N, CA, C and O atoms as a CHARMM CRD file, in Angstrom:
* protein
*
  288
    1    1 UNK  N      3.89000  -6.64700  14.20900 PROA 1      0.00000
    2    1 UNK  CA     4.10200  -7.51900  13.08200 PROA 1      0.00000
    3    1 UNK  C      5.60700  -7.74600  12.93100 PROA 1      0.00000
    4    1 UNK  O      6.39900  -6.80600  12.99500 PROA 1      0.00000
    5    2 UNK  N      5.98000  -8.99300  12.73300 PROA 2      0.00000
    6    2 UNK  CA     7.38900  -9.33300  12.58900 PROA 2      0.00000
    7    2 UNK  C      7.91700  -8.87800  11.23700 PROA 2      0.00000
    8    2 UNK  O      7.22600  -8.96900  10.22200 PROA 2      0.00000
    9    3 UNK  N      9.13500  -8.39500  11.23900 PROA 3      0.00000
   10    3 UNK  CA     9.77200  -8.00300   9.98500 PROA 3      0.00000
   11    3 UNK  C     10.34900  -9.22400   9.29800 PROA 3      0.00000
   12    3 UNK  O     10.74600 -10.19300   9.94600 PROA 3      0.00000
   13    4 UNK  N     10.38900  -9.16500   7.99700 PROA 4      0.00000
   14    4 UNK  CA    10.98700 -10.22500   7.18700 PROA 4      0.00000
   15    4 UNK  C     12.09900  -9.61000   6.34200 PROA 4      0.00000
   16    4 UNK  O     12.01600  -8.45800   5.91800 PROA 4      0.00000
   17    5 UNK  N     13.11700 -10.39100   6.11600 PROA 5      0.00000
   18    5 UNK  CA    14.23900  -9.94600   5.30200 PROA 5      0.00000
   19    5 UNK  C     14.11100 -10.57200   3.92000 PROA 5      0.00000
   20    5 UNK  O     13.77200 -11.74900   3.79400 PROA 5      0.00000
   21    6 UNK  N     14.38200  -9.78200   2.88200 PROA 6      0.00000
   22    6 UNK  CA    14.40100 -10.30600   1.51600 PROA 6      0.00000
   23    6 UNK  C     15.75300  -9.98000   0.89500 PROA 6      0.00000
   24    6 UNK  O     16.46100  -9.08100   1.34800 PROA 6      0.00000
   25    7 UNK  N     16.09100 -10.71500  -0.13100 PROA 7      0.00000
   26    7 UNK  CA    17.35400 -10.47000  -0.83200 PROA 7      0.00000
   27    7 UNK  C     17.03500 -10.31500  -2.31400 PROA 7      0.00000
   28    7 UNK  O     16.28200 -11.10600  -2.88300 PROA 7      0.00000
   29    8 UNK  N     17.61400  -9.28600  -2.93300 PROA 8      0.00000
   30    8 UNK  CA    17.47000  -9.10100  -4.37100 PROA 8      0.00000
   31    8 UNK  C     18.86000  -8.97200  -4.98100 PROA 8      0.00000
   32    8 UNK  O     19.82900  -8.65900  -4.29000 PROA 8      0.00000
   33    9 UNK  N     18.94100  -9.21400  -6.26200 PROA 9      0.00000
   34    9 UNK  CA    20.19500  -9.06600  -6.98300 PROA 9      0.00000
   35    9 UNK  C     19.98600  -8.07700  -8.12400 PROA 9      0.00000
   36    9 UNK  O     19.05700  -8.21900  -8.92000 PROA 9      0.00000
   37   10 UNK  N     20.86200  -7.07000  -8.19600 PROA 10     0.00000
   38   10 UNK  CA    20.82300  -6.10900  -9.30100 PROA 10     0.00000
   39   10 UNK  C     22.23200  -5.99600  -9.86100 PROA 10     0.00000
   40   10 UNK  O     23.20900  -6.32200  -9.18600 PROA 10     0.00000
   41   11 UNK  N     22.32800  -5.53200 -11.09600 PROA 11     0.00000
   42   11 UNK  CA    23.66800  -5.42000 -11.68300 PROA 11     0.00000
   43   11 UNK  C     24.43500  -4.25100 -11.06500 PROA 11     0.00000
   44   11 UNK  O     23.85100  -3.36700 -10.43900 PROA 11     0.00000
   45   12 UNK  N     25.73300  -4.26400 -11.25100 PROA 12     0.00000
   46   12 UNK  CA    26.62300  -3.28600 -10.61700 PROA 12     0.00000
   47   12 UNK  C     26.33600  -1.85400 -11.00400 PROA 12     0.00000
   48   12 UNK  O     26.38600  -0.96100 -10.15900 PROA 12     0.00000
   49   13 UNK  N     26.03300  -1.61900 -12.28300 PROA 13     0.00000
   50   13 UNK  CA    25.76600  -0.25100 -12.72700 PROA 13     0.00000
   51   13 UNK  C     24.49700   0.27600 -12.08300 PROA 13     0.00000
   52   13 UNK  O     24.47000   1.42100 -11.63000 PROA 13     0.00000
   53   14 UNK  N     23.45200  -0.52600 -12.03200 PROA 14     0.00000
   54   14 UNK  CA    22.20800  -0.10600 -11.38600 PROA 14     0.00000
   55   14 UNK  C     22.45500   0.15800  -9.90500 PROA 14     0.00000
   56   14 UNK  O     21.90700   1.10800  -9.34600 PROA 14     0.00000
   57   15 UNK  N     23.27100  -0.67000  -9.27000 PROA 15     0.00000
   58   15 UNK  CA    23.58000  -0.48400  -7.84600 PROA 15     0.00000
   59   15 UNK  C     24.24600   0.86800  -7.62300 PROA 15     0.00000
   60   15 UNK  O     23.89200   1.59800  -6.69700 PROA 15     0.00000
   61   16 UNK  N     25.20800   1.19500  -8.47300 PROA 16     0.00000
   62   16 UNK  CA    25.90700   2.47600  -8.33400 PROA 16     0.00000
   63   16 UNK  C     24.95500   3.65500  -8.48600 PROA 16     0.00000
   64   16 UNK  O     25.00700   4.60700  -7.70700 PROA 16     0.00000
   65   17 UNK  N     24.08600   3.59000  -9.49000 PROA 17     0.00000
   66   17 UNK  CA    23.11300   4.66200  -9.72700 PROA 17     0.00000
   67   17 UNK  C     22.16200   4.77700  -8.53500 PROA 17     0.00000
   68   17 UNK  O     21.89600   5.87700  -8.05100 PROA 17     0.00000
   69   18 UNK  N     21.65300   3.64100  -8.06600 PROA 18     0.00000
   70   18 UNK  CA    20.71600   3.64700  -6.94600 PROA 18     0.00000
   71   18 UNK  C     21.36600   4.11700  -5.64900 PROA 18     0.00000
   72   18 UNK  O     20.72900   4.78700  -4.83600 PROA 18     0.00000
   73   19 UNK  N     22.62100   3.76900  -5.46200 PROA 19     0.00000
   74   19 UNK  CA    23.31900   4.19200  -4.24900 PROA 19     0.00000
   75   19 UNK  C     23.45000   5.71300  -4.21500 PROA 19     0.00000
   76   19 UNK  O     23.24200   6.32800  -3.17000 PROA 19     0.00000
   77   20 UNK  N     23.79100   6.32100  -5.34700 PROA 20     0.00000
   78   20 UNK  CA    23.87600   7.78700  -5.41000 PROA 20     0.00000
   79   20 UNK  C     22.49700   8.42600  -5.21900 PROA 20     0.00000
   80   20 UNK  O     22.35400   9.41900  -4.50600 PROA 20     0.00000
   81   21 UNK  N     21.48200   7.84000  -5.87000 PROA 21     0.00000
   82   21 UNK  CA    20.10600   8.34000  -5.74000 PROA 21     0.00000
   83   21 UNK  C     19.66100   8.29300  -4.28300 PROA 21     0.00000
   84   21 UNK  O     19.11200   9.26600  -3.76500 PROA 21     0.00000
   85   22 UNK  N     19.89500   7.16900  -3.62800 PROA 22     0.00000
   86   22 UNK  CA    19.50900   7.00800  -2.22200 PROA 22     0.00000
   87   22 UNK  C     20.26600   7.99600  -1.33700 PROA 22     0.00000
   88   22 UNK  O     19.68000   8.58900  -0.43100 PROA 22     0.00000
   89   23 UNK  N     21.54700   8.17700  -1.58800 PROA 23     0.00000
   90   23 UNK  CA    22.34900   9.09000  -0.76700 PROA 23     0.00000
   91   23 UNK  C     21.82300  10.51500  -0.85000 PROA 23     0.00000
   92   23 UNK  O     21.80100  11.22800   0.15300 PROA 23     0.00000
   93   24 UNK  N     21.40000  10.93400  -2.03500 PROA 24     0.00000
   94   24 UNK  CA    20.83800  12.28400  -2.18400 PROA 24     0.00000
   95   24 UNK  C     19.55200  12.44200  -1.37500 PROA 24     0.00000
   96   24 UNK  O     19.16000  13.56100  -1.04400 PROA 24     0.00000
   97   25 UNK  N     18.91200  11.35200  -1.06400 PROA 25     0.00000
   98   25 UNK  CA    17.66100  11.37500  -0.29400 PROA 25     0.00000
   99   25 UNK  C     17.86300  10.91500   1.15500 PROA 25     0.00000
  100   25 UNK  O     16.90700  10.61700   1.87000 PROA 25     0.00000
  101   26 UNK  N     19.13000  10.86800   1.56300 PROA 26     0.00000
  102   26 UNK  CA    19.48900  10.47200   2.93500 PROA 26     0.00000
  103   26 UNK  C     18.89100   9.12600   3.34500 PROA 26     0.00000
  104   26 UNK  O     18.36300   8.98000   4.44700 PROA 26     0.00000
  105   27 UNK  N     18.98100   8.15000   2.44600 PROA 27     0.00000
  106   27 UNK  CA    18.49800   6.81400   2.75100 PROA 27     0.00000
  107   27 UNK  C     19.43800   5.79600   2.10600 PROA 27     0.00000
  108   27 UNK  O     20.51700   6.15100   1.63100 PROA 27     0.00000
  109   28 UNK  N     19.03700   4.57300   2.09400 PROA 28     0.00000
  110   28 UNK  CA    19.81600   3.49200   1.48800 PROA 28     0.00000
  111   28 UNK  C     18.99700   2.85500   0.37500 PROA 28     0.00000
  112   28 UNK  O     17.81000   3.14900   0.22600 PROA 28     0.00000
  113   29 UNK  N     19.61900   1.99600  -0.39700 PROA 29     0.00000
  114   29 UNK  CA    18.88000   1.25700  -1.41600 PROA 29     0.00000
  115   29 UNK  C     17.80200   0.42500  -0.73500 PROA 29     0.00000
  116   29 UNK  O     16.66500   0.36000  -1.20400 PROA 29     0.00000
  117   30 UNK  N     18.16100  -0.20100   0.36000 PROA 30     0.00000
  118   30 UNK  CA    17.17200  -0.97400   1.11300 PROA 30     0.00000
  119   30 UNK  C     16.00800  -0.11900   1.57700 PROA 30     0.00000
  120   30 UNK  O     14.85900  -0.55800   1.54700 PROA 30     0.00000
  121   31 UNK  N     16.30200   1.10400   2.00600 PROA 31     0.00000
  122   31 UNK  CA    15.25200   2.02900   2.42400 PROA 31     0.00000
  123   31 UNK  C     14.33500   2.40500   1.27100 PROA 31     0.00000
  124   31 UNK  O     13.12000   2.50200   1.44300 PROA 31     0.00000
  125   32 UNK  N     14.91900   2.61900   0.08900 PROA 32     0.00000
  126   32 UNK  CA    14.11200   2.92200  -1.09600 PROA 32     0.00000
  127   32 UNK  C     13.16100   1.76700  -1.41200 PROA 32     0.00000
  128   32 UNK  O     11.96900   1.96600  -1.64900 PROA 32     0.00000
  129   33 UNK  N     13.71700   0.56300  -1.40900 PROA 33     0.00000
  130   33 UNK  CA    12.92000  -0.62800  -1.72800 PROA 33     0.00000
  131   33 UNK  C     11.83700  -0.82300  -0.67300 PROA 33     0.00000
  132   33 UNK  O     10.67800  -1.07000  -1.00900 PROA 33     0.00000
  133   34 UNK  N     12.20900  -0.71300   0.59900 PROA 34     0.00000
  134   34 UNK  CA    11.24200  -0.88600   1.69200 PROA 34     0.00000
  135   34 UNK  C     10.09500   0.10500   1.55700 PROA 34     0.00000
  136   34 UNK  O      8.92900  -0.28100   1.64200 PROA 34     0.00000
  137   35 UNK  N     10.41600   1.39300   1.34400 PROA 35     0.00000
  138   35 UNK  CA     9.37800   2.41100   1.23200 PROA 35     0.00000
  139   35 UNK  C      8.46800   2.14300   0.03000 PROA 35     0.00000
  140   35 UNK  O      7.25100   2.30700   0.12400 PROA 35     0.00000
  141   36 UNK  N      9.04700   1.73700  -1.08500 PROA 36     0.00000
  142   36 UNK  CA     8.27000   1.44800  -2.28500 PROA 36     0.00000
  143   36 UNK  C      7.32500   0.27400  -2.03500 PROA 36     0.00000
  144   36 UNK  O      6.13400   0.35000  -2.33700 PROA 36     0.00000
  145   37 UNK  N      7.86300  -0.80600  -1.48300 PROA 37     0.00000
  146   37 UNK  CA     7.04800  -1.99800  -1.23800 PROA 37     0.00000
  147   37 UNK  C      5.98100  -1.74000  -0.17500 PROA 37     0.00000
  148   37 UNK  O      4.86500  -2.24700  -0.28500 PROA 37     0.00000
  149   38 UNK  N      6.31000  -0.96700   0.83900 PROA 38     0.00000
  150   38 UNK  CA     5.31000  -0.63100   1.85900 PROA 38     0.00000
  151   38 UNK  C      4.19300   0.21700   1.26100 PROA 38     0.00000
  152   38 UNK  O      3.03300   0.07800   1.64800 PROA 38     0.00000
  153   39 UNK  N      4.53100   1.08400   0.33100 PROA 39     0.00000
  154   39 UNK  CA     3.50500   1.87400  -0.36200 PROA 39     0.00000
  155   39 UNK  C      2.54300   0.97300  -1.11100 PROA 39     0.00000
  156   39 UNK  O      1.33200   1.19300  -1.07700 PROA 39     0.00000
  157   40 UNK  N      3.07000  -0.04100  -1.78800 PROA 40     0.00000
  158   40 UNK  CA     2.21300  -0.99800  -2.49300 PROA 40     0.00000
  159   40 UNK  C      1.34000  -1.75200  -1.50300 PROA 40     0.00000
  160   40 UNK  O      0.13500  -1.89200  -1.71500 PROA 40     0.00000
  161   41 UNK  N      1.94000  -2.24000  -0.42100 PROA 41     0.00000
  162   41 UNK  CA     1.19100  -3.00700   0.57400 PROA 41     0.00000
  163   41 UNK  C      0.10200  -2.15500   1.21400 PROA 41     0.00000
  164   41 UNK  O     -1.01500  -2.63500   1.40700 PROA 41     0.00000
  165   42 UNK  N      0.40100  -0.90700   1.54600 PROA 42     0.00000
  166   42 UNK  CA    -0.59300  -0.01800   2.15700 PROA 42     0.00000
  167   42 UNK  C     -1.73600   0.28200   1.19300 PROA 42     0.00000
  168   42 UNK  O     -2.89800   0.29900   1.59900 PROA 42     0.00000
  169   43 UNK  N     -1.42000   0.51700  -0.07400 PROA 43     0.00000
  170   43 UNK  CA    -2.46600   0.77500  -1.06800 PROA 43     0.00000
  171   43 UNK  C     -3.35100  -0.44800  -1.23500 PROA 43     0.00000
  172   43 UNK  O     -4.57000  -0.32000  -1.34600 PROA 43     0.00000
  173   44 UNK  N     -2.75700  -1.62500  -1.25500 PROA 44     0.00000
  174   44 UNK  CA    -3.53400  -2.86000  -1.38600 PROA 44     0.00000
  175   44 UNK  C     -4.43100  -3.05400  -0.17100 PROA 44     0.00000
  176   44 UNK  O     -5.58300  -3.46300  -0.31600 PROA 44     0.00000
  177   45 UNK  N     -3.92200  -2.76800   1.02100 PROA 45     0.00000
  178   45 UNK  CA    -4.74300  -2.90300   2.23200 PROA 45     0.00000
  179   45 UNK  C     -5.92000  -1.93800   2.20600 PROA 45     0.00000
  180   45 UNK  O     -7.03700  -2.30900   2.56600 PROA 45     0.00000
  181   46 UNK  N     -5.67300  -0.69300   1.77800 PROA 46     0.00000
  182   46 UNK  CA    -6.76400   0.28300   1.68200 PROA 46     0.00000
  183   46 UNK  C     -7.80800  -0.16900   0.66800 PROA 46     0.00000
  184   46 UNK  O     -9.00600   0.00000   0.89500 PROA 46     0.00000
  185   47 UNK  N     -7.36500  -0.74100  -0.45100 PROA 47     0.00000
  186   47 UNK  CA    -8.29700  -1.23200  -1.46800 PROA 47     0.00000
  187   47 UNK  C     -9.12900  -2.39100  -0.92300 PROA 47     0.00000
  188   47 UNK  O    -10.33500  -2.45200  -1.16500 PROA 47     0.00000
  189   48 UNK  N     -8.49800  -3.30800  -0.19100 PROA 48     0.00000
  190   48 UNK  CA    -9.23300  -4.42400   0.40300 PROA 48     0.00000
  191   48 UNK  C    -10.28200  -3.91900   1.39000 PROA 48     0.00000
  192   48 UNK  O    -11.41100  -4.40900   1.40300 PROA 48     0.00000
  193   49 UNK  N     -9.91300  -2.94500   2.21300 PROA 49     0.00000
  194   49 UNK  CA   -10.84700  -2.38700   3.18500 PROA 49     0.00000
  195   49 UNK  C    -12.00100  -1.67500   2.49500 PROA 49     0.00000
  196   49 UNK  O    -13.14400  -1.76600   2.94400 PROA 49     0.00000
  197   50 UNK  N    -11.71100  -0.97100   1.41200 PROA 50     0.00000
  198   50 UNK  CA   -12.76400  -0.27800   0.66700 PROA 50     0.00000
  199   50 UNK  C    -13.72900  -1.28800   0.04800 PROA 50     0.00000
  200   50 UNK  O    -14.94500  -1.09500   0.08800 PROA 50     0.00000
  201   51 UNK  N    -13.18600  -2.36200  -0.52200 PROA 51     0.00000
  202   51 UNK  CA   -14.06100  -3.39400  -1.09300 PROA 51     0.00000
  203   51 UNK  C    -14.94900  -4.01600  -0.01900 PROA 51     0.00000
  204   51 UNK  O    -16.12300  -4.29700  -0.26300 PROA 51     0.00000
  205   52 UNK  N    -14.38800  -4.22800   1.16900 PROA 52     0.00000
  206   52 UNK  CA   -15.18300  -4.79800   2.25500 PROA 52     0.00000
  207   52 UNK  C    -16.28500  -3.83600   2.69000 PROA 52     0.00000
  208   52 UNK  O    -17.39700  -4.27500   2.98200 PROA 52     0.00000
  209   53 UNK  N    -16.00100  -2.52700   2.73900 PROA 53     0.00000
  210   53 UNK  CA   -17.04000  -1.55200   3.08600 PROA 53     0.00000
  211   53 UNK  C    -18.15800  -1.56200   2.05100 PROA 53     0.00000
  212   53 UNK  O    -19.33300  -1.45400   2.40100 PROA 53     0.00000
  213   54 UNK  N    -17.79200  -1.69300   0.77300 PROA 54     0.00000
  214   54 UNK  CA   -18.79800  -1.75700  -0.29600 PROA 54     0.00000
  215   54 UNK  C    -19.64700  -3.01200  -0.13900 PROA 54     0.00000
  216   54 UNK  O    -20.87000  -2.95800  -0.26600 PROA 54     0.00000
  217   55 UNK  N    -18.99700  -4.14600   0.13800 PROA 55     0.00000
  218   55 UNK  CA   -19.75500  -5.38700   0.35200 PROA 55     0.00000
  219   55 UNK  C    -20.70900  -5.24100   1.53100 PROA 55     0.00000
  220   55 UNK  O    -21.85100  -5.69500   1.46800 PROA 55     0.00000
  221   56 UNK  N    -20.24600  -4.61300   2.59800 PROA 56     0.00000
  222   56 UNK  CA   -21.08700  -4.42700   3.78100 PROA 56     0.00000
  223   56 UNK  C    -22.29600  -3.55000   3.45500 PROA 56     0.00000
  224   56 UNK  O    -23.40200  -3.82000   3.92300 PROA 56     0.00000
  225   57 UNK  N    -22.09100  -2.50700   2.66200 PROA 57     0.00000
  226   57 UNK  CA   -23.21600  -1.64600   2.28100 PROA 57     0.00000
  227   57 UNK  C    -24.22300  -2.42700   1.44000 PROA 57     0.00000
  228   57 UNK  O    -25.43000  -2.22300   1.56800 PROA 57     0.00000
  229   58 UNK  N    -23.74100  -3.30500   0.59400 PROA 58     0.00000
  230   58 UNK  CA   -24.62300  -4.10200  -0.25800 PROA 58     0.00000
  231   58 UNK  C    -25.37300  -5.16200   0.52400 PROA 58     0.00000
  232   58 UNK  O    -26.36000  -5.70500   0.02800 PROA 58     0.00000
  233   59 UNK  N    -24.93000  -5.47100   1.74200 PROA 59     0.00000
  234   59 UNK  CA   -25.59700  -6.47900   2.56500 PROA 59     0.00000
  235   59 UNK  C    -26.66900  -5.88400   3.46600 PROA 59     0.00000
  236   59 UNK  O    -27.23600  -6.60300   4.28900 PROA 59     0.00000
  237   60 UNK  N    -26.96500  -4.59400   3.33600 PROA 60     0.00000
  238   60 UNK  CA   -27.99100  -3.97200   4.16200 PROA 60     0.00000
  239   60 UNK  C    -29.30700  -4.70300   3.95900 PROA 60     0.00000
  240   60 UNK  O    -29.58900  -5.15500   2.84900 PROA 60     0.00000
  241   61 UNK  N    -30.11100  -4.83100   4.99000 PROA 61     0.00000
  242   61 UNK  CA   -31.41700  -5.49400   4.85000 PROA 61     0.00000
  243   61 UNK  C    -32.27100  -4.79900   3.79100 PROA 61     0.00000
  244   61 UNK  O    -32.23800  -3.57500   3.65800 PROA 61     0.00000
  245   62 UNK  N    -33.03100  -5.59000   3.04400 PROA 62     0.00000
  246   62 UNK  CA   -33.83900  -5.04800   1.95400 PROA 62     0.00000
  247   62 UNK  C    -34.96500  -4.16400   2.45400 PROA 62     0.00000
  248   62 UNK  O    -35.43100  -3.29400   1.71800 PROA 62     0.00000
  249   63 UNK  N    -35.41800  -4.36200   3.69000 PROA 63     0.00000
  250   63 UNK  CA   -36.54600  -3.57800   4.19000 PROA 63     0.00000
  251   63 UNK  C    -36.11800  -2.21300   4.72200 PROA 63     0.00000
  252   63 UNK  O    -36.95900  -1.44000   5.17900 PROA 63     0.00000
  253   64 UNK  N    -34.82500  -1.90800   4.66700 PROA 64     0.00000
  254   64 UNK  CA   -34.38100  -0.57700   5.09500 PROA 64     0.00000
  255   64 UNK  C    -34.79800   0.44800   4.07200 PROA 64     0.00000
  256   64 UNK  O    -34.79200   0.17800   2.87100 PROA 64     0.00000
  257   65 UNK  N    -35.16100   1.62400   4.54300 PROA 65     0.00000
  258   65 UNK  CA   -35.56900   2.72100   3.67100 PROA 65     0.00000
  259   65 UNK  C    -34.31700   3.42600   3.15200 PROA 65     0.00000
  260   65 UNK  O    -33.62700   4.07600   3.93800 PROA 65     0.00000
  261   66 UNK  N    -33.99100   3.32100   1.83700 PROA 66     0.00000
  262   66 UNK  CA   -32.78100   3.96800   1.31500 PROA 66     0.00000
  263   66 UNK  C    -32.81400   5.48400   1.47300 PROA 66     0.00000
  264   66 UNK  O    -31.76100   6.11900   1.53300 PROA 66     0.00000
  265   67 UNK  N    -33.99900   6.06800   1.54200 PROA 67     0.00000
  266   67 UNK  CA   -34.09300   7.51500   1.71600 PROA 67     0.00000
  267   67 UNK  C    -33.62700   7.94700   3.09400 PROA 67     0.00000
  268   67 UNK  O    -33.27900   9.11000   3.29800 PROA 67     0.00000
  269   68 UNK  N    -33.61700   7.02600   4.03500 PROA 68     0.00000
  270   68 UNK  CA   -33.20200   7.35700   5.40900 PROA 68     0.00000
  271   68 UNK  C    -31.72500   7.73000   5.46000 PROA 68     0.00000
  272   68 UNK  O    -31.30100   8.45000   6.36300 PROA 68     0.00000
  273   69 UNK  N    -30.94600   7.25400   4.51200 PROA 69     0.00000
  274   69 UNK  CA   -29.50300   7.55300   4.48500 PROA 69     0.00000
  275   69 UNK  C    -29.20400   8.90900   3.84600 PROA 69     0.00000
  276   69 UNK  O    -28.09500   9.42500   3.98500 PROA 69     0.00000
  277   70 UNK  N    -30.17900   9.49000   3.15000 PROA 70     0.00000
  278   70 UNK  CA   -29.94100  10.75400   2.44900 PROA 70     0.00000
  279   70 UNK  C    -30.24300  11.93500   3.37300 PROA 70     0.00000
  280   70 UNK  O    -31.23800  11.92300   4.09800 PROA 70     0.00000
  281   71 UNK  N    -29.37500  12.96000   3.34400 PROA 71     0.00000
  282   71 UNK  CA   -29.65900  14.15700   4.15800 PROA 71     0.00000
  283   71 UNK  C    -30.87000  14.90900   3.58000 PROA 71     0.00000
  284   71 UNK  O    -31.15300  14.82000   2.38500 PROA 71     0.00000
  285   72 UNK  N    -31.56000  15.62700   4.42200 PROA 72     0.00000
  286   72 UNK  CA   -32.74700  16.39600   3.97900 PROA 72     0.00000
  287   72 UNK  C    -32.34100  17.62400   3.21500 PROA 72     0.00000
  288   72 UNK  O    -33.19900  18.38500   2.76900 PROA 72     0.00000
């Protein structure tokens, strides 16, 4: 997947605070933002996949025996 570049603007005081915060974690402000946004994207992808699995389960043929899925 190709990477995309984004640009954000924050005020100087926030930049200073974030720069120190990032340095304590051996990363950059960009790294903090990237990790945060990737976490959101990954959670959204997992939610989409879960919804699709639920839809697939609901599409099972009506003549299937639901008891067949239960362990004895």
